[in-house]
C-alpha positions, -999 to +999 in steps of 0.1 A: -092-361+459-115-373+487-113-339+505-122-321+473-153-343+467-163-338+504-160-301+501-181-301+469-208-321+485-209-299+516-209-268+493-238-283+473-259-288+505-251-254+518-263-238+485-295-260+484-303-251+520-298-214+514-320-215+483-347-235+501-347-210+530-349-180+506-378-196+487-397-206+518-423-178+522-438-169+555-476-172+554-491-138+565-526-135+578-547-103+581-548-092+618-570-065+633-549-046+658-574-019+667-608-009+653-591+012+626-557-006+622-550-039+603-518-056+593-508-089+578-486-109+603-469-143+602-495-170+608-477-185+638-471-152+656-489-144+689-498-113+709-472-104+734-484-105+770-476-076+793-445-093+807-431-099+772-435-063+763-422-047+795-391-070+796-381-061+760-395-027+755-397-007+787-420+022+781-444+044+801-471+038+776-486+004+767-486-004+729-518-005+709-507-040+699-475-061+700-468-095+685-439-119+686-427-150+668-428-184+683-390-181+691-396-146+708-368-130+688-388-112+661-414-087+670-440-063+655-456-035+675-477-004+670-478+024+695-488+060+698-459+084+698-457+112+724-447+135+696-476+151+678-475+173+647-503+199+646-495+211+611-488+175+597-456+187+580-443+153+570-409+164+558-400+181+591-415+151+610-392+127+589-361+147+598-372+148+635-378+110+637-345+103+619-326+124+644-344+107+672-333+073+659-297+084+656-298+095+692-316+063+705-288+039+694-250+039+696-248+033+659-274+033+631-268+021+595-298+033+573-307+007+546-336+027+532-358+057+542-384+079+527-421+088+525-445+067+507-482+065+501-501+034+509-538+029+513-543+066+509-520+077+537-485+091+538-461+070+559-425+079+569-403+048+569-368+038+580-352+005+575-319+002+594-295-019+614-289-007+650-262-012+676-264-006+713-230-010+729-227-034+759-219-022+794-184-035+801-190-031+839-219-055+838-208-089+828-242-102+816-246-071+793-211-067+779-219-077+743-234-052+719-270-057+709-274-057+671-308-055+655-325-051+621-354-027+624-381-015+600-400+014+614-429+034+600-446+066+612-481+078+604-485+115+613-522+125+616-540+153+633-540+145+670-518+114+669-487+098+655-486+061+651-453+041+652-452+007+635-420-013+643-406-046+631-375-058+649-353-090+648-317-099+656-293-086+629-280-121+623-315-131+610-320-100+588-317-120+555-344-144+568-368-116+578-361-086+555-386-094+528-413-105+553-408-073+572-413-053+540-445-073+533-458-067+568-452-029+566-467-027+531-498-044+545-504-018+573-537-001+568-552+027+590-588+037+582 
């Protein structure tokens, strides 16, 4: 009888904690990333420094902007893609970017994808979970890396912008609605 009551009390507190976390909304503030780009980001996020970005996202080109949470596990960045589309055929661009994502990771599970209009612009978007297998020969990197990613592309004449939100897959439930709100707030003039 005592064990049953104990289990009920524990279950009650787990349910209350889960509901409280789900109801707690992250406060977003409008942030200017470039003269023509704004987005609403969590209030306590900060710009990544050069070391932060190069350690986690090695790339030959520096991002336009990159922000991270206080725990340095969840990130948002915007960058210019090397791929440009002279005719702005958004359907072909969507297929190309999806193929690129599939080749970038060892496994991709698409949650949602499509093309949507926001603030007068057409954005390609992919929401997915990714897996990069570990390297069994390297002890420190033997475990797979599992991430939740929400990525958007804006194909314009002369440039393609890539907006990316990323967090560990284990925190997806905590961040998924916030990631959607961040991406829906992206505005390019």
